[in-house]
Backbone as a chain_set.jsonl record, in Angstrom:
{"seq": "XXXXXXXXXXXXXXXXXXXXXXXXXXXXXXXXXXXXXXXXXXXXXXXXXXXXXXXXXXXXXXXXXXXXXXXXXXXXXXXXXXXXXXXXXXXXXXXXXXXXXXXXXXXXXXXXXXXXXXX", "coords": {"N": [[13.136, 317.725, 139.147], [16.006, 318.87, 138.235], [17.891, 319.426, 135.237], [17.62, 316.8, 134.425], [17.222, 314.41, 131.994], [14.81, 312.724, 130.03], [14.982, 309.421, 128.975], [14.689, 308.41, 125.675], [13.508, 307.94, 122.266], [14.693, 310.185, 119.768], [12.741, 312.915, 118.733], [11.641, 313.02, 115.553], [9.607, 313.91, 114.061], [9.132, 316.411, 112.943], [10.886, 316.641, 110.865], [11.74, 316.61, 107.366], [11.196, 314.214, 104.754], [13.957, 312.974, 103.196], [16.575, 311.993, 100.91], [18.814, 309.749, 102.329], [22.129, 308.841, 102.939], [24.836, 306.751, 103.747], [28.235, 305.821, 104.108], [30.418, 303.394, 105.206], [33.609, 302.203, 106.252], [35.785, 299.462, 106.801], [38.511, 297.315, 107.784], [40.391, 294.273, 107.454], [43.32, 292.842, 108.455], [45.567, 290.341, 107.623], [47.878, 287.651, 108.44], [50.592, 286.98, 106.222], [50.537, 284.335, 105.338], [47.915, 283.441, 106.064], [46.363, 285.215, 104.531], [47.079, 284.475, 101.919], [46.062, 281.858, 101.851], [43.32, 282.398, 102.189], [42.736, 283.846, 99.822], [43.617, 282.131, 97.747], [42.672, 279.519, 98.34], [40.316, 279.734, 99.779], [37.668, 279.013, 102.086], [36.897, 276.043, 103.944], [34.299, 276.086, 104.73], [32.814, 277.356, 102.842], [31.996, 280.091, 100.568], [33.512, 282.758, 101.773], [33.312, 285.524, 101.359], [30.769, 285.956, 100.179], [29.153, 285.017, 102.249], [29.839, 286.838, 104.265], [28.905, 289.171, 103.072], [26.107, 288.753, 102.997], [25.667, 288.58, 105.76], [26.358, 291.196, 106.559], [24.379, 292.699, 105.235], [22.054, 291.697, 106.466], [22.596, 292.536, 109.071], [22.515, 295.357, 108.861], [19.796, 295.7, 108.379], [18.825, 294.953, 110.816], [19.38, 296.808, 112.768], [17.629, 298.48, 114.507], [16.871, 296.581, 116.389], [19.211, 295.951, 117.61], [20.749, 298.207, 118.38], [20.057, 300.397, 120.902], [17.311, 302.683, 120.892], [17.369, 303.397, 118.2], [15.784, 304.493, 115.247], [13.439, 302.602, 113.38], [13.986, 301.936, 109.983], [13.149, 302.096, 106.5], [15.12, 300.54, 104.443], [16.594, 301.174, 101.377], [18.725, 300.542, 99.835], [21.475, 298.469, 100.25], [24.756, 297.934, 100.115], [27.543, 295.923, 99.966], [30.984, 295.841, 99.674], [34.105, 294.291, 98.836], [37.541, 294.761, 98.889], [40.609, 293.693, 97.777], [43.666, 294.224, 99.173], [46.439, 293.458, 98.287], [49.237, 293.881, 98.691], [49.294, 294.592, 101.302], [48.205, 292.527, 102.68], [45.497, 292.636, 103.274], [41.949, 292.976, 103.577], [39.701, 295.276, 102.48], [36.653, 296.501, 103.567], [33.623, 297.829, 102.518], [30.606, 299.438, 103.254], [27.604, 300.564, 101.973], [24.725, 302.398, 102.537], [21.387, 303.304, 101.856], [18.472, 305.31, 102.075], [15.138, 306.692, 101.954], [14.15, 308.97, 104.12], [13.598, 310.319, 107.455], [15.719, 310.426, 109.122], [19.229, 309.748, 109.545], [21.38, 307.118, 108.14], [23.673, 306.212, 109.289], [24.261, 304.495, 111.468], [23.332, 302.077, 110.498], [25.056, 301.616, 108.313], [27.546, 301.486, 109.622], [27.105, 299.28, 111.309], [26.634, 297.285, 109.401], [29.146, 297.12, 108.061], [30.779, 296.401, 110.192], [29.765, 293.879, 111.022], [30.097, 292.443, 108.646], [32.898, 292.434, 108.525], [33.466, 291.003, 110.882], [32.326, 288.551, 110.231]], "CA": [[14.446, 317.205, 138.864], [16.709, 319.796, 137.361], [18.88, 318.862, 134.325], [17.391, 315.364, 134.233], [16.587, 314.168, 130.715], [14.083, 311.475, 129.888], [15.528, 308.559, 127.943], [13.708, 308.088, 124.647], [13.923, 308.198, 120.889], [14.665, 311.583, 119.358], [11.554, 313.263, 117.953], [11.982, 313.419, 114.183], [8.339, 314.149, 113.365], [9.184, 317.697, 112.247], [11.846, 316.581, 109.762], [11.257, 316.238, 106.038], [11.757, 313.002, 104.176], [14.973, 313.248, 102.182], [17.459, 310.855, 100.668], [19.869, 309.617, 103.334], [23.151, 307.9, 102.484], [26.03, 306.656, 104.582], [29.242, 304.854, 103.693], [31.361, 303.065, 106.283], [34.696, 301.327, 105.818], [36.555, 298.724, 107.795], [39.494, 296.458, 107.124], [40.938, 293.144, 108.2], [44.673, 292.533, 108.013], [45.919, 288.958, 107.902], [49.27, 287.275, 108.221], [50.801, 286.684, 104.796], [50.108, 282.951, 105.107], [46.447, 283.373, 106.136], [45.831, 285.955, 103.384], [47.296, 283.636, 100.742], [45.094, 280.76, 101.922], [41.995, 282.972, 101.95], [42.595, 284.239, 98.418], [43.847, 281.022, 96.823], [41.928, 278.299, 98.659], [39.031, 280.026, 100.402], [37.377, 278.367, 103.362], [36.146, 274.79, 103.792], [32.898, 276.359, 105.066], [32.133, 277.968, 101.698], [32.452, 281.4, 100.095], [33.596, 283.682, 102.908], [32.887, 286.862, 100.979], [29.308, 285.968, 100.019], [28.582, 284.873, 103.585], [30.031, 288.124, 104.951], [28.021, 290.146, 102.427], [24.754, 288.497, 103.509], [25.661, 288.946, 107.184], [26.35, 292.654, 106.639], [23.05, 293.171, 104.829], [21.124, 291.348, 107.544], [22.911, 293.377, 110.224], [21.995, 296.706, 108.613], [18.342, 295.644, 108.522], [18.505, 294.596, 112.201], [19.893, 297.84, 113.685], [16.732, 298.881, 115.606], [16.828, 295.527, 117.396], [20.548, 295.792, 118.191], [21.194, 299.483, 118.945], [18.924, 301.038, 121.581], [16.743, 303.97, 120.502], [17.464, 303.675, 116.758], [14.516, 304.464, 114.534], [13.359, 301.616, 112.294], [14.008, 302.599, 108.685], [12.988, 301.282, 105.3], [16.383, 300.681, 103.721], [16.346, 300.97, 99.952], [19.939, 299.995, 99.219], [22.567, 298.072, 101.126], [25.771, 297.38, 99.222], [28.777, 295.557, 100.659], [32.079, 295.57, 98.733], [35.378, 293.834, 99.378], [38.691, 295.102, 98.047], [41.838, 293.01, 98.191], [44.872, 295.04, 99.183], [47.378, 292.343, 98.321], [50.551, 294.25, 99.242], [49.145, 294.793, 102.749], [47.513, 291.348, 103.222], [44.308, 293.25, 103.882], [40.675, 293.08, 102.874], [38.96, 296.491, 102.847], [35.215, 296.265, 103.455], [32.849, 299.06, 102.438], [29.146, 299.276, 103.285], [26.847, 301.749, 101.566], [23.312, 302.243, 102.877], [20.586, 304.404, 101.338], [17.02, 305.268, 102.309], [14.392, 307.942, 101.953], [13.627, 309.011, 105.481], [13.728, 311.519, 108.286], [16.928, 310.335, 109.928], [20.352, 309.175, 108.81], [21.609, 305.678, 108.124], [25.054, 305.967, 109.708], [24.34, 303.319, 112.327], [23.129, 300.915, 109.64], [26.291, 301.395, 107.546], [28.584, 301.046, 110.564], [26.779, 297.921, 111.75], [26.832, 296.399, 108.26], [30.572, 296.893, 107.816], [31.33, 295.7, 111.359], [29.367, 292.467, 110.971], [30.769, 291.841, 107.491], [34.287, 292.188, 108.935], [33.454, 289.919, 111.865], [32.012, 287.294, 109.546]], "C": [[15.128, 318.068, 137.82], [17.776, 319.066, 136.542], [18.75, 317.354, 134.133], [16.65, 315.181, 132.91], [15.924, 312.801, 130.715], [14.692, 310.684, 128.731], [14.436, 308.209, 126.942], [14.269, 308.352, 123.271], [13.811, 309.687, 120.595], [13.426, 311.81, 118.496], [11.983, 313.768, 116.582], [10.732, 313.76, 113.381], [8.334, 315.446, 112.558], [10.105, 317.682, 111.021], [11.161, 316.166, 108.465], [11.903, 314.925, 105.598], [12.713, 313.407, 103.066], [15.794, 311.978, 101.967], [18.59, 310.88, 101.691], [20.832, 308.54, 102.863], [24.319, 307.925, 103.454], [26.939, 305.577, 104.023], [30.196, 304.658, 104.856], [32.399, 302.099, 105.733], [35.345, 300.659, 107.021], [37.569, 297.876, 107.06], [39.947, 295.356, 108.076], [42.313, 292.86, 107.612], [45.053, 291.149, 108.524], [47.428, 288.783, 107.908], [49.383, 286.944, 106.736], [50.29, 285.282, 104.466], [48.577, 282.839, 105.083], [45.806, 284.075, 104.942], [45.935, 285.114, 102.114], [46.285, 282.486, 100.71], [43.69, 281.263, 101.602], [41.77, 283.242, 100.465], [42.694, 283.038, 97.482], [42.945, 279.817, 97.067], [40.536, 278.558, 99.214], [38.887, 279.302, 101.731], [36.642, 277.053, 103.118], [34.657, 274.966, 104.117], [32.125, 276.981, 103.912], [32.716, 279.325, 101.36], [32.373, 282.42, 101.224], [33.027, 285.051, 102.557], [31.37, 286.953, 100.796], [28.611, 285.843, 101.374], [28.69, 286.182, 104.352], [29.127, 289.203, 104.376], [26.587, 289.989, 102.949], [24.647, 288.892, 104.972], [25.605, 290.456, 107.361], [24.998, 293.244, 106.273], [22.035, 292.898, 105.93], [21.347, 292.231, 108.778], [22.359, 294.788, 110.054], [20.492, 296.75, 108.833], [17.907, 295.403, 109.976], [18.876, 295.677, 113.219], [18.908, 298.239, 114.788], [16.611, 297.833, 116.717], [18.143, 295.337, 118.124], [20.971, 297.042, 118.966], [19.997, 300.167, 119.601], [18.587, 302.41, 120.99], [16.939, 304.339, 119.036], [16.086, 303.562, 116.125], [14.529, 303.34, 113.505], [13.217, 302.341, 110.957], [13.73, 301.597, 107.573], [14.245, 301.521, 104.456], [16.16, 300.307, 102.259], [17.555, 300.432, 99.205], [20.924, 299.664, 100.326], [23.579, 297.374, 100.219], [27.047, 297.137, 100.029], [29.813, 295.21, 99.598], [33.328, 295.145, 99.486], [36.472, 294.18, 98.385], [39.921, 294.414, 98.622], [43.013, 293.966, 98.071], [46.043, 294.077, 99.383], [48.713, 292.703, 98.959], [50.506, 294.445, 100.757], [48.497, 293.593, 103.44], [46.209, 291.752, 103.918], [43.105, 293.148, 102.96], [39.994, 294.334, 103.386], [37.492, 296.229, 102.574], [34.505, 297.619, 103.474], [31.368, 298.714, 102.44], [28.515, 300.608, 102.92], [25.373, 301.478, 101.828], [22.572, 303.503, 102.447], [19.129, 304.206, 101.719], [16.435, 306.655, 102.062], [13.751, 308.017, 103.328], [13.872, 310.33, 106.17], [14.987, 311.51, 109.154], [17.989, 309.56, 109.16], [20.495, 307.672, 108.958], [23.05, 305.32, 108.511], [25.189, 304.695, 110.543], [24.181, 302.041, 111.51], [24.392, 300.591, 108.845], [27.411, 300.887, 108.448], [28.352, 299.61, 111.036], [27.022, 296.924, 110.622], [28.309, 296.092, 108.046], [31.202, 296.133, 108.978], [31.011, 294.212, 111.305], [29.992, 291.756, 109.774], [32.221, 291.525, 107.835], [34.366, 291.019, 109.931], [33.219, 288.564, 111.213], [33.194, 286.811, 108.719]], "O": [[14.82, 317.971, 136.632], [18.481, 318.201, 137.061], [19.708, 316.706, 133.712], [15.567, 315.736, 132.726], [16.417, 311.85, 131.322], [14.892, 311.219, 127.64], [13.362, 307.754, 127.335], [15.355, 308.911, 123.119], [12.927, 310.366, 121.119], [13.102, 310.993, 117.634], [12.613, 314.82, 116.467], [10.792, 313.885, 112.158], [7.594, 315.557, 111.58], [10.093, 318.624, 110.229], [10.146, 315.47, 108.468], [13.008, 314.581, 106.02], [12.332, 314.094, 102.118], [15.713, 311.024, 102.74], [19.239, 311.907, 101.89], [20.415, 307.462, 102.44], [24.737, 308.984, 103.921], [26.475, 304.551, 103.527], [30.716, 305.62, 105.421], [32.106, 301.281, 104.861], [35.433, 301.232, 108.107], [37.493, 297.734, 105.839], [39.895, 295.484, 109.299], [42.448, 292.661, 106.405], [44.881, 290.834, 109.702], [48.168, 289.651, 107.444], [48.382, 286.662, 106.078], [49.675, 285.077, 103.419], [48.013, 282.215, 104.184], [44.815, 283.589, 104.397], [44.99, 285.049, 101.328], [45.721, 282.181, 99.659], [42.958, 280.635, 100.838], [40.721, 282.898, 99.92], [41.93, 282.941, 96.521], [42.504, 279.166, 96.12], [39.666, 277.691, 99.13], [39.874, 279.018, 102.409], [35.847, 276.957, 102.184], [33.848, 274.089, 103.811], [30.904, 277.121, 103.993], [33.808, 279.669, 101.814], [31.29, 282.885, 101.579], [32.337, 285.667, 103.37], [30.757, 287.933, 101.219], [27.594, 286.494, 101.614], [27.739, 286.594, 105.016], [28.636, 290.058, 105.113], [25.937, 290.974, 103.3], [23.645, 289.477, 105.384], [24.879, 290.949, 108.225], [24.525, 294.178, 106.92], [21.246, 293.774, 106.284], [20.39, 292.622, 109.446], [21.799, 295.354, 110.992], [19.968, 297.708, 109.4], [16.747, 295.628, 110.32], [18.698, 295.472, 114.42], [19.329, 298.33, 115.941], [16.284, 298.169, 117.855], [18.198, 294.644, 119.14], [21.489, 296.942, 120.078], [19.022, 300.485, 118.92], [19.476, 303.187, 120.639], [16.698, 305.486, 118.66], [15.32, 302.648, 116.432], [15.536, 303.145, 112.823], [12.408, 303.261, 110.829], [14.035, 300.411, 107.691], [14.401, 302.575, 103.838], [15.605, 299.252, 101.952], [17.436, 299.929, 98.087], [21.175, 300.472, 101.22], [23.278, 296.337, 99.628], [27.559, 298.041, 100.689], [29.557, 294.382, 98.723], [33.578, 295.576, 100.612], [36.344, 293.922, 97.188], [40.226, 294.543, 99.807], [43.314, 294.457, 96.983], [46.557, 293.909, 100.488], [49.268, 291.896, 99.705], [51.545, 294.463, 101.417], [48.263, 293.628, 104.649], [45.88, 291.266, 105.0], [43.224, 293.223, 101.737], [39.734, 294.457, 104.583], [37.123, 295.788, 101.485], [34.762, 298.45, 104.345], [30.927, 297.816, 101.722], [28.852, 301.647, 103.489], [24.833, 300.458, 101.398], [23.053, 304.619, 102.641], [18.612, 303.089, 101.693], [17.156, 307.649, 101.975], [12.892, 307.199, 103.655], [14.291, 311.315, 105.56], [15.276, 312.489, 109.841], [17.677, 308.808, 108.237], [19.83, 307.04, 109.778], [23.574, 304.277, 108.12], [26.119, 303.913, 110.348], [24.827, 301.034, 111.8], [24.761, 299.424, 108.716], [28.139, 299.965, 108.081], [29.293, 298.825, 111.148], [27.556, 295.84, 110.856], [28.684, 294.933, 107.87], [32.079, 295.298, 108.759], [31.89, 293.378, 111.52], [30.375, 290.59, 109.877], [32.722, 290.46, 107.476], [35.238, 290.158, 109.82], [33.828, 287.563, 111.59], [33.11, 285.767, 108.073]]}, "num_chains": 1, "name": "protein.A"}
């Protein structure tokens, strides 16, 4: 079978262990009314930001079970931040992920910020 590749995880056995860091950003823009309610009153379900932070952290740790062929990594830092951009009725979400490993943590950072935004 010419030009046929076998589906599998990329071989990283030859790579050295180095510090790997990725930062991903996302944002949610609200109507002026919804933004005001979020900031002033919050949610009747509890602290939206703390819940989203926990969801983002859990998502980063779950990447090998969500994204096919991702290597399982020992994540040493997962940081989720929220910035209020009041003039734009927007919440900017940033996820920073760090590990010592043989492959990057881009998928973990992207997944963390995506799930935090969804939450």
